[in-house]
DRENRO-359611 format. One record per residue (C-alpha): residue number from 1; x, y, z. Coordinates in pm, whole numbers, plus 50000, padded with zeros to 5 digits. Layout:
! DRENRO-359611
+-----+-------+-------+-------+
:  nr :     X :     Y :     Z :
+-----+-------+-------+-------+
: NUM :     X :     Y :     Z :
...
+-----+-------+-------+-------+
! end
This chain:
! DRENRO-359611
+-----+-------+-------+-------+
:  nr :     X :     Y :     Z :
+-----+-------+-------+-------+
:   1 : 69383 : 20796 : 84434 :
:   2 : 69049 : 20968 : 84499 :
:   3 : 68986 : 21305 : 84332 :
:   4 : 68711 : 21543 : 84430 :
:   5 : 68449 : 21615 : 84166 :
:   6 : 68484 : 21972 : 84034 :
:   7 : 68197 : 22196 : 84127 :
:   8 : 68034 : 21952 : 84367 :
:   9 : 67864 : 22110 : 84663 :
:  10 : 67956 : 22024 : 85020 :
:  11 : 67585 : 22036 : 85099 :
:  12 : 67473 : 21701 : 85243 :
:  13 : 67134 : 21701 : 85070 :
:  14 : 67126 : 21513 : 84742 :
:  15 : 66979 : 21690 : 84443 :
:  16 : 66673 : 21504 : 84311 :
:  17 : 66666 : 21500 : 83932 :
:  18 : 66454 : 21368 : 83649 :
:  19 : 66555 : 21294 : 83291 :
:  20 : 66329 : 21347 : 82991 :
:  21 : 66448 : 21128 : 82703 :
:  22 : 66613 : 20787 : 82706 :
:  23 : 66831 : 20803 : 82395 :
:  24 : 67208 : 20849 : 82367 :
:  25 : 67211 : 21191 : 82533 :
:  26 : 66976 : 21074 : 82805 :
:  27 : 67227 : 20800 : 82889 :
:  28 : 67513 : 21053 : 82898 :
:  29 : 67315 : 21285 : 83127 :
:  30 : 67212 : 20997 : 83352 :
:  31 : 67568 : 20881 : 83404 :
:  32 : 67684 : 21233 : 83488 :
:  33 : 67396 : 21277 : 83732 :
:  34 : 67496 : 20963 : 83920 :
:  35 : 67865 : 21055 : 83920 :
:  36 : 67772 : 21396 : 84065 :
:  37 : 67590 : 21224 : 84350 :
:  38 : 67235 : 21312 : 84253 :
:  39 : 66933 : 21093 : 84311 :
:  40 : 66788 : 21016 : 83968 :
:  41 : 66424 : 20992 : 84071 :
:  42 : 66282 : 20903 : 83734 :
:  43 : 66285 : 20924 : 83357 :
:  44 : 66029 : 20985 : 83084 :
:  45 : 66052 : 20808 : 82748 :
:  46 : 65925 : 20903 : 82403 :
:  47 : 65590 : 20738 : 82488 :
:  48 : 65427 : 20596 : 82802 :
:  49 : 65523 : 20240 : 82707 :
:  50 : 65889 : 20350 : 82682 :
:  51 : 65899 : 20473 : 83042 :
:  52 : 66079 : 20174 : 83190 :
:  53 : 66322 : 20155 : 82899 :
:  54 : 66410 : 20521 : 82961 :
:  55 : 66466 : 20445 : 83330 :
:  56 : 66694 : 20153 : 83246 :
:  57 : 66892 : 20361 : 82998 :
:  58 : 66947 : 20657 : 83231 :
:  59 : 66992 : 20475 : 83561 :
:  60 : 66673 : 20626 : 83703 :
:  61 : 66485 : 20466 : 83991 :
:  62 : 66166 : 20433 : 83788 :
:  63 : 65997 : 20534 : 83465 :
:  64 : 65717 : 20789 : 83446 :
:  65 : 65451 : 20776 : 83176 :
:  66 : 65432 : 21155 : 83136 :
:  67 : 65628 : 21470 : 83206 :
:  68 : 65348 : 21586 : 83436 :
:  69 : 65395 : 21281 : 83657 :
:  70 : 65770 : 21336 : 83673 :
:  71 : 65732 : 21703 : 83767 :
:  72 : 65491 : 21606 : 84043 :
:  73 : 65747 : 21363 : 84190 :
:  74 : 65937 : 21623 : 84395 :
:  75 : 66235 : 21669 : 84163 :
:  76 : 66467 : 21970 : 84190 :
:  77 : 66609 : 21968 : 83839 :
:  78 : 66505 : 21831 : 83500 :
:  79 : 66741 : 21718 : 83223 :
:  80 : 66579 : 21780 : 82883 :
:  81 : 66723 : 21530 : 82632 :
:  82 : 66443 : 21522 : 82376 :
:  83 : 66425 : 21614 : 82003 :
:  84 : 66497 : 21979 : 81934 :
:  85 : 66140 : 22084 : 81853 :
:  86 : 66024 : 21975 : 82199 :
:  87 : 66283 : 22173 : 82397 :
:  88 : 66062 : 22482 : 82416 :
:  89 : 65744 : 22324 : 82560 :
:  90 : 65924 : 22076 : 82788 :
:  91 : 66159 : 22339 : 82930 :
:  92 : 65882 : 22594 : 82981 :
:  93 : 65673 : 22337 : 83164 :
:  94 : 65967 : 22248 : 83389 :
:  95 : 66043 : 22614 : 83466 :
:  96 : 65677 : 22686 : 83538 :
:  97 : 65684 : 22396 : 83785 :
:  98 : 65974 : 22566 : 83963 :
:  99 : 66244 : 22325 : 83848 :
: 100 : 66604 : 22399 : 83754 :
: 101 : 66681 : 22282 : 83399 :
: 102 : 66962 : 22142 : 83189 :
: 103 : 66845 : 22153 : 82827 :
: 104 : 67030 : 21994 : 82538 :
: 105 : 67139 : 22219 : 82255 :
: 106 : 67020 : 22372 : 82039 :
: 107 : 66819 : 22540 : 82311 :
: 108 : 66535 : 22591 : 82061 :
: 109 : 66479 : 22568 : 81686 :
: 110 : 66462 : 22946 : 81643 :
: 111 : 66649 : 23238 : 81790 :
: 112 : 66321 : 23393 : 81906 :
: 113 : 66226 : 23085 : 82107 :
: 114 : 66576 : 23049 : 82254 :
: 115 : 66572 : 23411 : 82368 :
: 116 : 66228 : 23349 : 82516 :
: 117 : 66354 : 23050 : 82714 :
: 118 : 66642 : 23255 : 82851 :
: 119 : 66395 : 23522 : 82963 :
: 120 : 66166 : 23259 : 83116 :
: 121 : 66454 : 23110 : 83318 :
: 122 : 66552 : 23454 : 83446 :
: 123 : 66193 : 23534 : 83541 :
: 124 : 66159 : 23200 : 83721 :
: 125 : 66487 : 23255 : 83905 :
: 126 : 66599 : 22902 : 83821 :
: 127 : 66941 : 22768 : 83723 :
: 128 : 66920 : 22686 : 83353 :
: 129 : 67219 : 22556 : 83159 :
: 130 : 67313 : 22416 : 82815 :
: 131 : 67580 : 22145 : 82778 :
: 132 : 67850 : 22319 : 82579 :
: 133 : 68075 : 22071 : 82750 :
: 134 : 68392 : 22118 : 82547 :
: 135 : 68449 : 22418 : 82773 :
: 136 : 68526 : 22161 : 83043 :
: 137 : 68836 : 22004 : 82894 :
: 138 : 69126 : 22115 : 83117 :
: 139 : 69340 : 22205 : 82815 :
: 140 : 69060 : 22432 : 82689 :
: 141 : 69070 : 22614 : 83023 :
: 142 : 69450 : 22625 : 82991 :
: 143 : 69416 : 22780 : 82646 :
: 144 : 69164 : 23035 : 82772 :
: 145 : 69391 : 23132 : 83062 :
: 146 : 69697 : 23176 : 82841 :
: 147 : 69508 : 23392 : 82594 :
: 148 : 69366 : 23608 : 82875 :
: 149 : 69719 : 23655 : 83009 :
: 150 : 69834 : 23782 : 82670 :
: 151 : 70053 : 23487 : 82573 :
: 152 : 69918 : 23489 : 82215 :
: 153 : 70000 : 23857 : 82170 :
: 154 : 69752 : 24016 : 81934 :
: 155 : 69516 : 23753 : 81793 :
: 156 : 69525 : 23774 : 81414 :
: 157 : 69301 : 23490 : 81296 :
: 158 : 69082 : 23201 : 81408 :
: 159 : 69018 : 22888 : 81209 :
: 160 : 68909 : 22531 : 81248 :
: 161 : 68648 : 22268 : 81181 :
: 162 : 68409 : 22020 : 81334 :
: 163 : 68390 : 21706 : 81121 :
: 164 : 68186 : 21388 : 81162 :
: 165 : 68091 : 21101 : 80928 :
: 166 : 67791 : 20942 : 81098 :
: 167 : 67554 : 21064 : 80820 :
: 168 : 67793 : 21008 : 80528 :
: 169 : 67615 : 20699 : 80390 :
: 170 : 67318 : 20721 : 80158 :
: 171 : 67104 : 20516 : 80396 :
: 172 : 67214 : 20689 : 80717 :
: 173 : 66914 : 20838 : 80892 :
: 174 : 66824 : 21008 : 81219 :
: 175 : 66545 : 21227 : 81356 :
: 176 : 66783 : 21524 : 81340 :
: 177 : 66764 : 21513 : 80959 :
: 178 : 66393 : 21600 : 80975 :
: 179 : 66352 : 21978 : 80972 :
: 180 : 66034 : 21946 : 81182 :
: 181 : 66193 : 21750 : 81468 :
: 182 : 66544 : 21892 : 81433 :
: 183 : 66472 : 22245 : 81314 :
: 184 : 66579 : 22438 : 81002 :
: 185 : 66952 : 22381 : 81067 :
: 186 : 67107 : 22043 : 81137 :
: 187 : 67484 : 22039 : 81108 :
: 188 : 67555 : 22396 : 81213 :
: 189 : 67301 : 22389 : 81496 :
: 190 : 67421 : 22048 : 81614 :
: 191 : 67801 : 22082 : 81595 :
: 192 : 67885 : 22424 : 81451 :
: 193 : 67725 : 22564 : 81765 :
: 194 : 67988 : 22385 : 81975 :
: 195 : 68275 : 22524 : 81766 :
: 196 : 68146 : 22881 : 81786 :
: 197 : 68080 : 22859 : 82160 :
: 198 : 68428 : 22719 : 82222 :
: 199 : 68591 : 22990 : 82009 :
: 200 : 68410 : 23274 : 82184 :
: 201 : 68473 : 23115 : 82524 :
: 202 : 68850 : 23083 : 82490 :
: 203 : 68906 : 23420 : 82318 :
: 204 : 68653 : 23635 : 82503 :
: 205 : 68570 : 23783 : 82161 :
: 206 : 68237 : 23749 : 81981 :
: 207 : 68164 : 23664 : 81620 :
: 208 : 67998 : 23975 : 81478 :
: 209 : 67941 : 23909 : 81105 :
: 210 : 67932 : 23593 : 80895 :
: 211 : 67940 : 23495 : 80529 :
: 212 : 67818 : 23137 : 80502 :
: 213 : 67741 : 22855 : 80262 :
: 214 : 67546 : 22536 : 80328 :
: 215 : 67516 : 22219 : 80120 :
: 216 : 67290 : 21915 : 80117 :
: 217 : 67498 : 21620 : 79996 :
: 218 : 67239 : 21347 : 80043 :
: 219 : 66918 : 21502 : 79909 :
: 220 : 66716 : 21184 : 79970 :
: 221 : 66746 : 20968 : 80281 :
: 222 : 66520 : 20668 : 80327 :
: 223 : 66302 : 20785 : 80040 :
: 224 : 66239 : 21121 : 80211 :
: 225 : 66358 : 21459 : 80082 :
: 226 : 66625 : 21620 : 80300 :
: 227 : 66593 : 21991 : 80374 :
: 228 : 66866 : 22039 : 80636 :
: 229 : 67234 : 22092 : 80558 :
: 230 : 67493 : 21814 : 80563 :
: 231 : 67776 : 22065 : 80579 :
: 232 : 67840 : 22436 : 80614 :
: 233 : 68131 : 22673 : 80578 :
: 234 : 68159 : 23026 : 80711 :
: 235 : 68405 : 23307 : 80716 :
: 236 : 68355 : 23563 : 80988 :
: 237 : 68472 : 23878 : 81159 :
: 238 : 68473 : 23925 : 81534 :
: 239 : 68384 : 24233 : 81736 :
: 240 : 68758 : 24298 : 81781 :
: 241 : 68821 : 24274 : 81407 :
: 242 : 68977 : 23927 : 81402 :
: 243 : 68902 : 23727 : 81085 :
: 244 : 68827 : 23357 : 81080 :
: 245 : 68692 : 23051 : 80897 :
: 246 : 68516 : 22732 : 81002 :
: 247 : 68402 : 22415 : 80820 :
: 248 : 68145 : 22183 : 80977 :
: 249 : 68029 : 21855 : 80826 :
: 250 : 67844 : 21537 : 80919 :
: 251 : 67944 : 21364 : 80594 :
: 252 : 68327 : 21377 : 80623 :
: 253 : 68426 : 21012 : 80581 :
: 254 : 68669 : 20892 : 80847 :
: 255 : 68615 : 21180 : 81088 :
: 256 : 68424 : 21063 : 81394 :
: 257 : 68404 : 21369 : 81617 :
: 258 : 68691 : 21595 : 81523 :
: 259 : 68650 : 21946 : 81661 :
: 260 : 68966 : 22148 : 81594 :
: 261 : 69033 : 22512 : 81684 :
: 262 : 69346 : 22710 : 81608 :
: 263 : 69407 : 23057 : 81747 :
: 264 : 69685 : 23245 : 81566 :
: 265 : 69860 : 23534 : 81741 :
: 266 : 70158 : 23762 : 81688 :
: 267 : 70353 : 23597 : 81973 :
: 268 : 70208 : 23247 : 81999 :
: 269 : 69949 : 23029 : 81831 :
: 270 : 69746 : 22751 : 81991 :
: 271 : 69577 : 22441 : 81854 :
: 272 : 69320 : 22224 : 82036 :
: 273 : 69188 : 21894 : 81895 :
: 274 : 68888 : 21743 : 82079 :
: 275 : 68990 : 21393 : 81968 :
: 276 : 69326 : 21447 : 82145 :
: 277 : 69202 : 21657 : 82438 :
: 278 : 69487 : 21593 : 82680 :
: 279 : 69725 : 21800 : 82468 :
: 280 : 69750 : 22162 : 82358 :
: 281 : 69979 : 22268 : 82073 :
: 282 : 70165 : 22593 : 82132 :
: 283 : 70331 : 22741 : 81824 :
: 284 : 70606 : 23000 : 81842 :
: 285 : 70837 : 23139 : 81576 :
: 286 : 71153 : 23012 : 81743 :
: 287 : 71016 : 22676 : 81852 :
: 288 : 70686 : 22500 : 81915 :
: 289 : 70582 : 22266 : 82193 :
: 290 : 70308 : 22026 : 82294 :
: 291 : 70163 : 22075 : 82641 :
: 292 : 70025 : 21763 : 82809 :
: 293 : 69754 : 21772 : 83073 :
: 294 : 69925 : 21747 : 83411 :
: 295 : 69757 : 21865 : 83732 :
: 296 : 70097 : 21962 : 83869 :
: 297 : 70155 : 22224 : 83598 :
: 298 : 69804 : 22334 : 83496 :
: 299 : 69685 : 22686 : 83566 :
: 300 : 69428 : 22708 : 83851 :
: 301 : 69127 : 22743 : 83615 :
: 302 : 69237 : 22432 : 83425 :
: 303 : 69323 : 22239 : 83742 :
: 304 : 68971 : 22302 : 83876 :
: 305 : 68816 : 22088 : 83601 :
: 306 : 69090 : 21826 : 83602 :
: 307 : 68963 : 21485 : 83715 :
: 308 : 69248 : 21238 : 83671 :
: 309 : 69622 : 21217 : 83730 :
: 310 : 69861 : 21288 : 83444 :
: 311 : 69881 : 21008 : 83191 :
: 312 : 69525 : 20887 : 83256 :
: 313 : 69322 : 20984 : 82951 :
: 314 : 69040 : 21227 : 83023 :
: 315 : 68771 : 21280 : 82761 :
: 316 : 68418 : 21375 : 82662 :
: 317 : 68227 : 21204 : 82943 :
: 318 : 68464 : 21353 : 83200 :
: 319 : 68394 : 21698 : 83056 :
: 320 : 68020 : 21626 : 83071 :
: 321 : 68052 : 21510 : 83432 :
: 322 : 68224 : 21837 : 83525 :
: 323 : 67955 : 22044 : 83353 :
: 324 : 67674 : 21862 : 83535 :
: 325 : 67857 : 21893 : 83867 :
: 326 : 67891 : 22270 : 83815 :
: 327 : 67521 : 22298 : 83731 :
: 328 : 67426 : 22105 : 84043 :
: 329 : 67652 : 22326 : 84255 :
: 330 : 67469 : 22629 : 84118 :
: 331 : 67131 : 22471 : 84194 :
: 332 : 67226 : 22362 : 84546 :
: 333 : 67430 : 22658 : 84664 :
: 334 : 67338 : 22948 : 84436 :
: 335 : 67699 : 22940 : 84319 :
: 336 : 67785 : 23015 : 83954 :
: 337 : 68113 : 22839 : 83876 :
: 338 : 68337 : 23008 : 83621 :
: 339 : 68258 : 22912 : 83263 :
: 340 : 67919 : 22751 : 83333 :
: 341 : 67719 : 22780 : 83005 :
: 342 : 67371 : 22904 : 83091 :
: 343 : 67066 : 22983 : 82877 :
: 344 : 67233 : 23308 : 82770 :
: 345 : 67490 : 23092 : 82591 :
: 346 : 67208 : 22887 : 82439 :
: 347 : 67033 : 23199 : 82311 :
: 348 : 67362 : 23335 : 82177 :
: 349 : 67420 : 23008 : 81988 :
: 350 : 67072 : 23025 : 81833 :
: 351 : 67146 : 23377 : 81709 :
: 352 : 67467 : 23257 : 81544 :
: 353 : 67282 : 22971 : 81373 :
: 354 : 67017 : 23214 : 81254 :
: 355 : 67283 : 23444 : 81104 :
: 356 : 67446 : 23151 : 80921 :
: 357 : 67114 : 23042 : 80772 :
: 358 : 67025 : 23396 : 80667 :
: 359 : 67364 : 23445 : 80504 :
: 360 : 67351 : 23112 : 80319 :
: 361 : 67002 : 23193 : 80190 :
: 362 : 67141 : 23521 : 80055 :
: 363 : 67426 : 23350 : 79861 :
: 364 : 67682 : 23414 : 80131 :
: 365 : 67607 : 23782 : 80186 :
: 366 : 67776 : 23928 : 80492 :
: 367 : 67520 : 23908 : 80773 :
: 368 : 67534 : 24061 : 81120 :
: 369 : 67478 : 23834 : 81419 :
: 370 : 67195 : 23990 : 81617 :
: 371 : 67248 : 24044 : 81989 :
+-----+-------+-------+-------+
! end
């Protein structure tokens, strides 16, 4: 059975895109670009001699030695999949060249720079988005719809975690550990940002104040001192007065990519687990149930991002494909599909990260998230 791609334009012209960065995220972006029907004109690697390797990794037609050459190749949109400290200059250069942009998160390594990129995208009049792709799981949209319709009653608390183990070993290393390449926050900026964005997205409520702690578990990696956190915890209050807690870690042995959010309400509670994304737990006092993704029973907002029939597992790459398709629809048609995370969401995330770091530096003092 053929299923239409959510958010895809009916416009005949193919979007011409370029990808900057040939690592894991570059490969993810490249696949989504091809699924969405774009022409992947070219890719840029970490150095001129990595150009062809970047093209091979992303499915691009050819490699370009420099960003300048790629921008001159008549591309409509640029995917920025480079280390965090390069997001600002690469994205600014793409916007100045008149290109639409998808930039990996964190949007920048400081709240000031992220806010500046949002302003630059608005001034340029370009579509500019950040892949907070967990918004694109159908059961997340189902959760959001049910909360908006009042099914939870009055929300009383929010809690959850985002746990990984890929940096648990003493010899585990990655450029993200470096506070120059990755920025002053690692774990919270990398994965805590996803949890916070998802929580605010499904509830429509914003985190207003935080009390946070951070910890470096592996203080030396590869003979180099580590200055970015391996884990963080935070309690928070929302603008509506809801209280909550979150734990994020990249050193939680056995947890591969476990984002979990639970929304507790006076009438119903809901639990979403990213490692089991086709199901949504609904808790009620009299009885609880487990909803399974089924296009025949999903609400319209959830059905819009559904890609496969019931019983056919739908996961992370599918969510990424839907996000990219929505971004391309916005670039081609001037449409703005519901829930598309733009640079405003990226700037908001950077402000949350900044508040967590400021609170942790002040021994967990309650800190207001700046708007």
